[in-house]
C-alpha positions as CSV (number, residue, x, y, z in Angstrom):
1,M,-277.3,103.5,75.9
2,F,-278.7,101.2,73.3
3,N,-275.8,101.9,70.9
4,Y,-273.3,101.2,73.7
5,L,-274.9,97.8,74.5
6,R,-275.0,97.0,70.8
7,K,-271.3,97.8,70.4
8,R,-270.4,95.7,73.4
9,F,-272.5,92.8,72.2
10,T,-271.0,93.0,68.7
11,S,-267.5,93.1,70.0
12,H,-268.3,90.1,72.3
13,I,-269.6,88.1,69.4
14,R,-266.6,89.0,67.2
15,E,-264.3,88.0,70.0
16,R,-266.0,84.7,70.5
17,S,-266.0,83.9,66.8
18,R,-262.3,84.7,66.7
19,R,-261.7,82.4,69.6
20,R,-263.6,79.6,67.9
21,A,-261.4,80.1,64.8
22,R,-258.3,79.1,66.8
23,L,-256.8,76.0,65.3
24,V,-254.8,75.0,68.3
25,S,-256.1,75.6,71.8
26,K,-254.0,76.9,74.7
27,D,-253.7,73.4,76.0
28,G,-252.5,72.0,72.6
29,R,-255.7,70.4,71.3
30,C,-256.4,70.8,67.6
31,N,-259.7,72.3,66.5
32,I,-260.3,70.6,63.2
33,E,-262.7,68.1,61.7
34,F,-262.6,65.9,58.6
35,G,-265.5,65.7,56.2
36,N,-266.4,63.6,53.1
37,V,-263.6,61.1,53.8
38,E,-263.7,58.6,50.9
39,Q,-262.0,55.8,52.9
40,S,-264.4,53.8,55.0
41,R,-264.1,53.6,58.8
42,F,-262.8,50.0,58.4
43,V,-259.3,51.4,58.0
44,F,-259.4,52.4,61.7
45,L,-260.1,48.8,62.7
46,I,-257.0,47.7,60.8
47,D,-254.9,49.8,63.1
48,I,-256.9,48.7,66.1
49,W,-254.1,49.4,68.6
50,T,-253.8,53.1,67.8
51,T,-257.6,53.4,67.7
52,I,-257.9,52.0,71.2
53,L,-255.2,54.2,72.5
54,D,-256.8,57.4,71.0
55,L,-260.2,56.6,72.6
56,R,-261.3,58.6,75.6
57,W,-261.2,56.9,79.0
58,R,-264.9,56.4,79.3
59,Y,-265.0,54.6,75.9
60,K,-261.9,52.6,76.7
61,M,-263.3,51.4,80.1
62,T,-266.5,50.5,78.4
63,I,-264.7,48.3,75.9
64,F,-262.5,46.9,78.7
65,I,-265.5,45.8,80.8
66,S,-267.5,44.7,77.8
67,A,-264.7,42.5,76.4
68,F,-264.4,40.5,79.6
69,L,-268.1,40.3,80.5
70,G,-268.9,39.4,76.9
71,S,-266.3,36.7,76.6
72,W,-267.4,35.2,80.0
73,F,-271.0,35.2,79.0
74,L,-270.3,33.8,75.5
75,F,-268.3,30.9,76.8
76,G,-270.9,30.4,79.6
77,L,-273.5,29.8,76.8
78,L,-271.1,27.4,75.1
79,W,-270.6,25.4,78.3
80,Y,-274.3,25.3,78.9
81,V,-274.8,24.0,75.3
82,V,-272.2,21.3,75.9
83,A,-273.9,20.2,79.1
84,Y,-277.3,20.3,77.4
85,I,-276.2,18.2,74.4
86,H,-274.5,15.7,76.7
87,K,-277.6,15.7,78.9
88,D,-275.7,16.6,82.1
89,L,-278.4,19.0,83.3
90,P,-280.7,18.0,86.2
91,E,-283.9,18.2,84.0
92,F,-282.6,15.2,82.1
93,N,-282.5,13.1,85.3
94,P,-279.0,11.6,84.6
95,S,-278.3,8.2,86.2
96,I,-276.0,7.7,89.1
97,N,-273.3,6.2,86.9
98,H,-273.5,9.1,84.4
99,T,-270.2,11.0,84.0
100,P,-270.8,14.6,82.9
101,C,-268.5,16.7,80.7
102,V,-268.2,19.3,83.5
103,E,-269.0,18.5,87.1
104,N,-271.6,20.5,88.9
105,I,-273.1,22.5,86.1
106,N,-276.8,22.7,86.9
107,G,-277.9,25.6,84.7
108,L,-276.9,28.8,82.9
109,T,-275.7,30.5,86.1
110,S,-273.3,27.7,87.0
111,A,-272.1,27.6,83.4
112,F,-271.3,31.3,83.6
113,L,-269.5,30.9,86.9
114,F,-267.4,28.0,85.4
115,S,-266.6,30.2,82.4
116,L,-265.4,33.0,84.7
117,E,-263.3,30.6,86.8
118,T,-261.7,29.1,83.7
119,Q,-260.8,32.3,81.9
120,V,-259.3,34.1,84.9
121,T,-257.8,30.9,86.2
122,I,-259.4,31.1,89.6
123,G,-259.8,27.3,90.0
124,Y,-262.1,26.8,93.0
125,G,-262.0,23.0,92.3
126,F,-265.8,22.5,92.7
127,R,-266.5,22.5,89.0
128,C,-264.0,20.8,86.6
129,V,-263.8,19.2,83.2
130,T,-263.8,15.4,83.0
131,E,-262.0,13.2,80.4
132,Q,-265.3,11.8,79.1
133,C,-266.0,14.7,76.6
134,A,-263.5,15.7,74.0
135,T,-265.6,18.8,73.1
136,A,-265.3,20.1,76.6
137,I,-261.5,19.6,76.6
138,F,-261.2,21.5,73.3
139,L,-263.4,24.3,74.5
140,L,-261.4,24.6,77.7
141,I,-258.1,25.0,75.7
142,F,-259.7,27.5,73.3
143,Q,-261.1,29.7,76.1
144,S,-257.8,29.6,78.0
145,I,-255.9,30.8,75.0
146,L,-258.4,33.4,74.0
147,G,-258.6,34.7,77.6
148,V,-254.8,35.2,77.7
149,I,-255.0,37.2,74.4
150,I,-257.9,39.4,75.7
151,N,-256.2,40.0,79.0
152,S,-252.9,40.9,77.4
153,F,-254.4,43.3,74.9
154,M,-256.8,45.1,77.2
155,C,-254.3,45.4,80.1
156,G,-251.6,46.5,77.7
157,A,-253.9,49.1,76.2
158,I,-254.7,50.5,79.7
159,L,-251.0,50.5,80.6
160,A,-250.0,52.2,77.4
161,K,-252.7,54.8,77.9
162,I,-251.5,55.6,81.4
163,S,-247.8,55.8,80.3
164,R,-248.3,58.0,77.2
165,S,-246.0,61.0,77.0
166,K,-249.1,63.1,76.3
167,N,-249.6,63.2,80.1
168,R,-246.1,64.4,80.6
169,A,-246.9,67.3,78.3
170,K,-249.4,68.6,80.8
171,T,-246.5,69.5,83.2
172,I,-245.0,71.9,80.6
173,T,-246.7,75.3,80.6
174,F,-246.4,78.3,78.4
175,S,-247.1,81.9,79.4
176,K,-250.6,83.2,78.8
177,N,-249.4,86.0,76.5
178,A,-246.5,86.7,74.2
179,V,-244.7,90.0,74.4
180,I,-242.8,92.2,72.0
181,S,-239.9,94.3,73.3
182,K,-236.2,95.0,72.8
183,R,-233.7,92.3,73.7
184,G,-230.0,92.8,73.0
185,G,-230.7,95.9,70.9
186,K,-233.1,94.0,68.7
187,L,-236.9,93.9,68.6
188,C,-238.0,90.4,69.6
189,L,-241.1,88.4,70.3
190,L,-240.8,86.7,73.6
191,I,-242.5,83.7,75.2
192,R,-241.9,82.1,78.6
193,V,-242.0,78.3,79.0
194,A,-241.6,76.3,82.2
195,N,-241.1,72.7,83.3
196,L,-243.2,71.9,86.4
197,R,-241.2,68.7,87.1
198,K,-237.7,68.4,88.3
199,S,-237.0,65.7,85.8
200,L,-235.6,67.1,82.5
201,L,-236.7,66.8,78.9
202,I,-233.7,65.5,77.0
203,G,-232.8,66.9,73.6
204,S,-235.5,69.6,73.7
205,H,-236.1,71.6,70.6
206,I,-238.5,74.5,70.2
207,Y,-239.9,76.1,67.1
208,G,-243.0,77.8,65.8
209,K,-245.4,78.1,62.9
210,L,-247.4,81.2,61.9
211,L,-250.7,80.3,60.4
212,K,-252.5,82.9,58.3
213,T,-254.5,83.2,55.1
214,T,-252.4,84.3,52.1
215,I,-253.2,85.0,48.4
216,T,-250.6,83.8,45.9
217,P,-249.6,85.9,42.9
218,E,-251.8,83.6,40.8
219,G,-254.8,84.5,42.8
220,E,-255.1,81.3,44.9
221,T,-256.3,81.7,48.5
222,I,-254.4,79.5,50.9
223,I,-256.1,79.1,54.3
224,L,-253.8,78.1,57.2
225,D,-250.7,78.9,55.2
226,Q,-247.7,77.9,57.4
227,V,-244.6,80.1,57.9
228,N,-241.6,78.9,59.9
229,I,-240.8,81.0,63.0
230,E,-237.4,80.4,64.6
231,F,-237.2,80.6,68.3
232,V,-234.0,80.7,70.2
233,V,-232.6,81.2,73.7
234,D,-229.2,82.6,74.5
235,A,-227.7,79.1,74.1
236,G,-229.6,78.2,70.9
237,N,-232.9,76.4,70.2
238,E,-231.7,72.8,70.7
239,N,-230.7,70.7,73.7
240,L,-232.3,73.2,76.2
241,F,-231.2,73.0,79.8
242,F,-234.8,72.9,81.0
243,I,-234.3,73.0,84.7
244,S,-235.9,76.4,85.3
245,P,-238.3,78.6,83.2
246,L,-236.9,79.8,80.0
247,T,-237.7,82.9,77.9
248,I,-237.5,82.1,74.3
249,Y,-237.5,84.8,71.7
250,H,-237.9,85.3,68.0
251,I,-235.8,88.1,66.4
252,I,-238.1,90.4,64.3
253,D,-235.8,91.2,61.4
254,K,-236.4,91.7,57.7
255,N,-237.0,88.0,57.2
256,S,-239.6,87.8,59.9
257,P,-243.4,87.9,59.1
258,F,-243.8,90.4,62.0
259,F,-241.4,92.9,60.4
260,H,-244.2,95.0,58.7
261,M,-246.5,94.9,61.8
262,A,-246.7,97.8,64.2
263,A,-248.1,98.4,67.6
264,E,-251.3,100.0,66.2
265,T,-251.9,97.4,63.5
266,I,-251.1,94.1,65.2
267,L,-254.6,93.7,66.6
268,Q,-256.0,94.1,63.1
269,Q,-253.9,91.2,61.8
270,D,-255.4,87.7,61.3
271,F,-252.9,85.1,62.3
272,E,-252.2,82.4,64.8
273,L,-248.8,81.7,66.2
274,V,-248.4,78.0,67.2
275,V,-245.4,77.1,69.3
276,F,-244.0,73.6,69.6
277,L,-241.6,72.0,72.1
278,D,-240.3,68.6,71.4
279,G,-238.2,66.5,73.8
280,T,-237.6,63.1,75.2
281,V,-238.9,62.2,78.7
282,E,-236.0,61.4,81.0
283,A,-237.9,58.7,82.9
284,T,-239.5,56.7,80.0
285,S,-237.4,57.7,77.0
286,A,-240.6,58.5,75.1
287,T,-240.9,61.4,72.7
288,C,-243.0,64.2,74.0
289,Q,-244.5,67.2,72.2
290,V,-246.1,70.3,73.8
291,R,-247.9,73.0,71.8
292,T,-249.8,76.1,72.4
293,S,-250.9,79.1,70.3
294,Y,-251.3,82.8,70.4
295,I,-253.7,85.1,68.5
296,P,-253.1,88.8,68.0
297,E,-255.0,89.7,71.2
298,E,-252.6,87.6,73.2
299,V,-249.5,89.4,71.8
300,L,-248.6,92.4,73.9
301,W,-246.5,95.1,72.2
302,G,-244.2,97.1,74.5
303,Y,-244.0,94.7,77.4
304,R,-241.5,92.3,78.9
305,F,-241.9,89.5,81.5
306,A,-241.3,90.2,85.1
307,P,-238.4,88.4,86.9
308,I,-239.2,85.0,88.1
309,V,-236.0,83.4,89.4
310,S,-234.3,84.6,92.7
311,K,-231.6,83.4,95.0
312,T,-232.3,82.8,98.7
313,K,-230.0,83.5,101.6
314,E,-229.4,79.8,101.9
315,G,-228.0,79.8,98.4
316,K,-230.9,78.0,96.8
317,Y,-232.6,79.2,93.6
318,R,-236.3,79.9,93.9
319,V,-238.8,80.2,91.1
320,D,-241.9,82.3,91.8
321,F,-244.6,81.1,89.5
322,Q,-246.8,84.0,90.6
323,N,-244.9,86.2,88.2
324,F,-244.8,83.5,85.4
325,S,-247.2,85.3,83.1
326,K,-246.9,88.8,84.7
327,T,-245.7,91.5,82.3
328,V,-244.2,94.9,82.8
329,A,-244.5,97.8,80.3
330,V,-241.2,99.0,78.8
331,E,-240.2,101.5,76.2
332,T,-240.4,99.8,72.8
333,P,-240.0,101.0,69.2
334,H,-243.2,101.7,67.3
335,C,-242.4,99.0,64.8
336,A,-239.5,96.8,63.6
337,F,-239.2,98.8,60.4
338,C,-238.7,102.1,62.4
339,L,-236.0,100.5,64.5
340,C,-234.2,99.2,61.4
341,N,-234.3,102.7,59.8
342,E,-233.1,104.3,63.0
343,K,-230.1,101.9,63.1
344,E,-229.3,102.6,59.5
345,A,-229.5,106.3,60.1
346,K,-227.1,106.1,63.0
347,A,-224.7,103.9,61.0
348,K,-224.7,106.5,58.2
349,E,-223.8,109.3,60.6
350,K,-220.7,107.5,61.6
351,K,-219.5,107.1,58.0
352,G,-217.7,109.8,56.0
353,Y,-218.4,110.6,52.4
354,D,-215.9,111.8,49.7
355,N,-216.9,114.8,47.5
356,P,-215.1,114.3,44.2
357,G,-215.9,118.0,43.2
358,F,-214.1,119.4,46.1
359,V,-210.6,121.0,45.3
360,L,-208.3,122.2,47.9
361,S,-206.8,125.5,46.9
362,E,-203.7,126.8,48.6
363,V,-203.7,130.4,49.9
364,S,-200.4,132.2,50.0
365,E,-199.9,134.2,53.2
366,T,-198.4,137.7,52.9
367,S,-195.8,138.8,55.4
368,D,-196.7,142.5,54.9
369,T,-199.1,144.0,57.4
370,K,-200.5,147.4,56.8
371,M,-201.1,149.5,59.8
C-alpha cells in the first residue's frame, strides 16, 4: 500500500512539474520571465503607450483614477495658493471693494471644487476667474490644456484596451487534445479549431512550432529549439473559410519531426507543440493571433475526432460543440516509419525485375510417340 501511494505521489509530482514546464498555456499565455536585464526600466516609460496597454485592468483603473484625482487636487492647491497670495481668503478680512482672483474661494475645499469644475468644464457659474489677476488667467489656460491631454490619453487607453484584438482571440478555440491517425492514406497529426462567432477572420493562416531540447554536433545544448510544423486543410493553410470548425492536419512524412516517434514512445518524448492562427478581424480590421500548445500527454495516437457538423431537415447546418474535443479510437499504424516501409514493400511487389542471367532455351518437339 505504501509503495502504491508513493508511486502515485511521484507520478503526480512529475506530471505537475511537466505542466509547469509548458512554455505556452492552453489559453495562449507565455510562461517565461526575464532576469538580469541590463537596460533600466526607464525604457518602458519611453514607450508609455504600450506599457499602459499591457497593464492589467486593476492597475490601469488605478492609474486612470489617480491621474484625474491627482490633477484635480494639485491644481486645487495652486488655486488655493493664488487666493492666499492675493489675500482673497476670509481670514484676511478683505474689504468690500476688494476684487479677488477667483470669486467665492473660501478655502482648500472650494479651491478643489473650482479645480474640478475647470478641468472637466462643468461651469456652474458660482465660482469664476476675474480679470484682475494675470496669474489666475494663465493657470486657468494651463489647467484646461493639461486636462484635455489627460482626458484624451486616459480615455484613449481605455478604449484601445477594450478594442484590442486579443479579446477576439478568446472566441477562437482549439481542441483539448491532438490526435494521430490516417487521413487520405497518410499518417497525420490532427487538431480541431473553431470560430465561436459568425463573423469571419479574413486572411487566416495557421502554422506550428515544435519546441524541444536538442544537442548540436558540436555538443551545444539548445533549449526550446524551434522546428517548423506545417499544418494544412484540404484547401491549403492560407485564407481559411472559417465559418465552421476545421480539422487541420500535419502530414507525418520523412521530413516531419514526428516520423521517428511511435505509439509506445511518444509519451517518453519531451516536446511542446505550439499552434498559431493569424488572421484579420472582419469588424475592426485589426490583426489577431490565437495560440495554444500540446505536450506529449495531450497527443492521442490511434484516435480521430468525432463528427461535429450535421444537416437538419430544414436544410440548415448545425454544429454540435459537445463533440468538439470528443475522440474515437480507430485502427492506426504503429509508427510512420512502419507505414512508409509497408507502402514501399507494396510498391515493390507491383514492379517486375529482369534477371540478366536468365537464358531462354528452345526445346524441339518430337512428332514420334512411342506406345
